ROSE-4610 file (N, C-alpha, C; in Angstrom, 1 decimal, always signed):
// ROSE-4610
residu = [M/M/M/S/S/S/P/P/P/L/L/L/D/D/D/R/R/R/L/L/L/R/R/R/A/A/A/A/A/A/N/N/N/A/A/A/L/L/L/S/S/S/R/R/R/Q/Q/Q/V/V/V/H/H/H/A/A/A/L/L/L/A/A/A/L/L/L/A/A/A/G/G/G/I/I/I/R/R/R/H/H/H/R/R/R/H/H/H/P/P/P/Q/Q/Q/A/A/A/S/S/S/E/E/E/R/R/R/E/E/E/C/C/C/F/F/F/L/L/L/R/R/R/L/L/L/A/A/A/A/A/A/I/I/I/K/K/K/L/L/L/G/G/G/R/R/R/E/E/E/R/R/R/T/T/T/V/V/V/Q/Q/Q/L/L/L/Y/Y/Y/A/A/A/D/D/D/A/A/A/A/A/A/G/G/G/L/L/L/F/F/F/D/D/D/P/P/P]
num = [1/1/1/2/2/2/3/3/3/4/4/4/5/5/5/6/6/6/7/7/7/8/8/8/9/9/9/10/10/10/11/11/11/12/12/12/13/13/13/14/14/14/15/15/15/16/16/16/17/17/17/18/18/18/19/19/19/20/20/20/21/21/21/22/22/22/23/23/23/24/24/24/25/25/25/26/26/26/27/27/27/28/28/28/29/29/29/30/30/30/31/31/31/32/32/32/33/33/33/34/34/34/35/35/35/36/36/36/37/37/37/38/38/38/39/39/39/40/40/40/41/41/41/42/42/42/43/43/43/44/44/44/45/45/45/46/46/46/47/47/47/48/48/48/49/49/49/50/50/50/51/51/51/52/52/52/53/53/53/54/54/54/55/55/55/56/56/56/57/57/57/58/58/58/59/59/59/60/60/60/61/61/61/62/62/62/63/63/63/64/64/64]
x = [-7.9/-9.1/-8.6/-8.8/-8.5/-9.3/-8.8/-9.3/-10.7/-11.0/-12.2/-13.2/-12.6/-13.6/-14.0/-12.8/-13.2/-14.4/-14.1/-15.1/-16.5/-16.7/-17.9/-18.5/-17.6/-18.1/-18.5/-17.8/-18.2/-19.5/-19.7/-21.0/-22.0/-22.0/-22.9/-23.4/-22.3/-22.6/-23.4/-22.9/-23.7/-25.1/-25.4/-26.7/-27.6/-26.9/-27.7/-28.1/-27.0/-27.4/-28.4/-28.4/-29.4/-30.9/-31.0/-32.4/-32.6/-31.7/-32.0/-32.7/-31.9/-32.3/-33.9/-34.0/-35.5/-36.5/-36.0/-37.1/-37.3/-36.3/-36.6/-37.7/-37.4/-38.3/-39.8/-39.7/-41.2/-41.9/-40.9/-41.5/-42.1/-41.3/-41.8/-42.9/-42.9/-44.1/-44.5/-45.6/-46.2/-46.9/-47.6/-48.5/-47.8/-46.5/-45.7/-45.7/-45.7/-45.6/-44.1/-44.1/-42.5/-41.8/-42.4/-41.6/-41.2/-42.0/-41.8/-40.7/-40.8/-39.6/-38.3/-38.4/-37.2/-36.5/-37.6/-37.2/-36.6/-37.3/-36.6/-35.4/-35.0/-33.7/-32.9/-33.2/-32.3/-31.9/-33.0/-32.4/-31.5/-31.7/-30.7/-29.4/-29.1/-27.7/-27.3/-28.2/-27.6/-27.8/-28.8/-29.0/-30.5/-31.2/-32.5/-32.5/-31.5/-31.4/-31.0/-30.1/-29.6/-30.8/-31.6/-32.5/-33.7/-33.9/-35.0/-34.5/-33.1/-32.5/-32.7/-32.3/-32.3/-33.7/-34.7/-36.0/-37.0/-37.6/-38.6/-39.9/-40.1/-41.4/-41.0/-39.9/-39.4/-39.8/-39.8/-40.1/-41.1/-42.2/-43.4/-43.2/-42.2/-41.9/-41.4/-40.7/-39.8/-40.3/-40.3/-40.5/-39.6/-40.3/-39.5/-38.3]
y = [+49.3/+49.3/+49.4/+50.6/+50.3/+49.5/+49.2/+48.2/+48.7/+49.9/+50.6/+50.2/+50.3/+50.2/+48.7/+47.9/+46.5/+45.8/+46.6/+46.3/+46.8/+47.7/+48.4/+47.3/+47.0/+46.1/+44.9/+44.4/+43.0/+43.1/+44.4/+44.6/+44.6/+45.4/+45.5/+44.2/+43.3/+41.9/+41.1/+41.3/+40.5/+40.9/+42.2/+42.7/+42.1/+42.2/+41.7/+40.2/+39.4/+38.0/+37.7/+38.4/+38.6/+38.9/+40.0/+40.3/+39.3/+38.7/+37.6/+36.4/+35.9/+35.1/+35.1/+36.2/+36.7/+36.6/+37.2/+37.1/+35.9/+34.8/+33.4/+32.8/+33.2/+32.7/+33.1/+34.4/+34.9/+34.4/+34.1/+33.5/+32.1/+31.2/+30.0/+29.8/+31.1/+30.8/+32.3/+32.4/+33.8/+34.2/+33.3/+33.6/+33.7/+33.6/+33.6/+35.0/+35.1/+36.4/+36.6/+38.1/+38.5/+37.7/+37.3/+36.2/+34.9/+34.4/+33.3/+33.4/+34.4/+34.9/+34.8/+35.7/+35.8/+34.3/+33.5/+32.2/+31.4/+31.4/+30.6/+31.2/+32.4/+32.9/+32.5/+32.5/+32.1/+30.7/+29.9/+28.5/+28.2/+29.2/+29.1/+29.3/+30.4/+30.9/+30.0/+29.6/+28.8/+27.5/+27.0/+25.4/+25.4/+24.4/+24.1/+24.0/+22.9/+22.7/+23.8/+24.4/+25.9/+26.8/+27.0/+27.9/+27.6/+26.2/+25.7/+26.0/+25.8/+25.9/+27.3/+28.4/+29.7/+30.2/+29.8/+30.4/+29.4/+29.2/+28.0/+28.1/+29.3/+29.2/+28.7/+28.2/+27.9/+26.4/+25.7/+24.2/+23.8/+24.4/+23.9/+24.5/+25.0/+25.3/+24.1/+23.4/+22.4/+21.1/+20.2/+18.7/+18.0/+16.9/+16.5/+15.5]
z = [-44.2/-43.3/-41.8/-41.1/-39.6/-38.5/-37.7/-36.7/-36.3/-36.0/-35.9/-37.2/-38.3/-39.3/-39.6/-39.2/-39.3/-38.4/-37.2/-36.1/-36.5/-37.2/-37.7/-38.8/-39.6/-40.6/-40.1/-39.2/-38.5/-37.9/-37.1/-36.6/-37.4/-38.6/-39.6/-40.1/-40.5/-40.9/-39.9/-38.7/-37.7/-37.4/-37.6/-37.6/-38.8/-39.9/-41.2/-41.2/-40.5/-40.3/-39.4/-38.3/-37.3/-37.8/-38.5/-39.5/-40.3/-41.1/-42.1/-41.2/-40.1/-39.4/-38.8/-38.4/-37.7/-39.0/-40.1/-41.5/-41.7/-41.6/-42.0/-41.0/-39.8/-38.7/-38.9/-39.2/-39.5/-40.7/-41.5/-42.8/-42.5/-41.8/-41.6/-40.5/-39.7/-38.5/-38.4/-39.5/-39.7/-38.5/-37.8/-36.8/-35.2/-35.3/-34.1/-33.6/-32.1/-31.5/-31.4/-31.1/-30.9/-30.0/-29.1/-27.9/-28.6/-29.2/-30.1/-31.0/-31.6/-32.6/-31.9/-30.8/-30.0/-29.6/-28.9/-28.5/-29.6/-30.8/-32.0/-32.5/-32.5/-32.8/-31.7/-30.3/-29.4/-29.6/-30.0/-30.2/-31.5/-32.4/-33.6/-33.0/-32.3/-31.8/-30.7/-29.6/-28.6/-28.5/-29.4/-29.4/-28.6/-28.9/-28.4/-26.9/-26.4/-25.1/-24.2/-24.6/-23.9/-23.6/-24.8/-25.0/-23.8/-23.7/-22.8/-21.4/-21.2/-20.0/-19.4/-20.3/-20.1/-20.0/-20.8/-21.1/-20.9/-19.9/-19.4/-20.5/-20.7/-21.8/-23.2/-23.6/-24.8/-24.9/-23.7/-23.8/-24.6/-24.7/-25.6/-27.1/-27.4/-28.8/-29.8/-29.2/-29.9/-29.8/-30.9/-31.1/-29.7/-29.1/-28.1/-28.6]
């Protein structure tokens, strides 16, 4: 497999993981808006504390 092929495969896997994580969020929070889903995904990737630092509207989503 060439380096470009490996990069493409890694990118495809990364997109699949992203889609699965988002599907899990939507399953657990069926009434969530697109913004809420985005923020919850950010919290998975970045951690809650960092997400709240970056996105002020995320503060109300998480338990204290």
